[in-house]
PLY file of the C-alpha trace (Angstrom):
ply
format ascii 1.0
element vertex 80
property float x
property float y
property float z
element edge 79
property int vertex1
property int vertex2
end_header
-0.01 0.00 0.01
1.09 3.55 -0.61
-0.02 6.65 1.30
0.29 9.97 -0.56
0.45 12.75 2.03
0.03 16.46 1.21
0.98 18.99 3.88
0.44 22.74 3.53
0.46 25.81 5.72
-2.94 26.85 7.01
-4.44 29.82 5.16
-3.97 32.12 8.16
-0.17 31.49 8.25
2.17 33.65 6.20
4.26 31.77 3.64
7.57 33.60 3.03
8.85 30.80 0.77
5.70 31.05 -1.33
6.14 34.83 -1.59
9.74 34.34 -2.75
8.64 31.87 -5.45
5.81 34.21 -6.49
8.26 37.11 -6.87
10.75 34.97 -8.83
8.00 33.86 -11.21
7.02 37.50 -11.73
10.62 38.43 -12.51
10.69 35.60 -15.07
7.65 37.13 -16.81
4.87 34.96 -15.37
2.73 37.94 -14.44
-0.47 35.90 -14.36
0.64 34.29 -11.04
-1.24 35.99 -8.20
-0.20 33.76 -5.28
1.96 30.79 -4.36
1.79 28.52 -1.31
4.62 26.02 -0.82
3.94 22.71 0.87
5.30 19.19 1.27
4.44 15.95 -0.48
5.41 12.53 0.85
4.87 8.95 -0.23
4.90 6.36 2.54
4.91 2.67 1.68
2.83 0.57 4.09
2.41 -3.13 4.68
-0.89 -4.37 3.27
-3.67 -3.84 5.85
-7.39 -3.07 5.98
-8.08 0.47 4.75
-9.41 1.66 8.12
-6.24 0.49 9.87
-3.99 2.14 7.27
-5.93 5.42 7.61
-5.54 5.39 11.39
-1.82 4.72 11.00
-1.30 7.55 8.49
-3.30 10.00 10.61
-1.16 9.10 13.66
2.02 9.62 11.58
0.84 13.04 10.48
-0.31 14.11 13.94
2.82 12.90 15.74
5.62 13.70 13.28
4.96 14.65 9.67
2.79 17.76 10.15
2.96 20.59 12.64
-0.79 20.75 13.15
-0.59 24.14 14.84
0.37 25.81 11.53
-0.11 23.09 8.91
-2.98 21.05 7.58
-2.71 17.72 5.84
-4.66 15.35 3.65
-3.81 11.95 2.31
-4.79 9.29 -0.22
-4.17 5.60 0.24
-3.60 3.34 -2.76
-3.75 -0.45 -2.57
0 1
1 2
2 3
3 4
4 5
5 6
6 7
7 8
8 9
9 10
10 11
11 12
12 13
13 14
14 15
15 16
16 17
17 18
18 19
19 20
20 21
21 22
22 23
23 24
24 25
25 26
26 27
27 28
28 29
29 30
30 31
31 32
32 33
33 34
34 35
35 36
36 37
37 38
38 39
39 40
40 41
41 42
42 43
43 44
44 45
45 46
46 47
47 48
48 49
49 50
50 51
51 52
52 53
53 54
54 55
55 56
56 57
57 58
58 59
59 60
60 61
61 62
62 63
63 64
64 65
65 66
66 67
67 68
68 69
69 70
70 71
71 72
72 73
73 74
74 75
75 76
76 77
77 78
78 79
């Protein structure tokens, strides 16, 4: 099984890295860009298990280590 995990800053948190990328894109002539938010993407390989068990495991990983839930939100997809 594979868990695809997407982590991003919450909307209320400033994203200086995103602002830097937005500015760089503007300098390169991509003036249509009006905002950039930078996040993280991870793929975690899991032993085969029932979907409910895999979801609980991935949520625990995100809550305990992968995401700082004070300033970040996360979502995931699990593939068999």
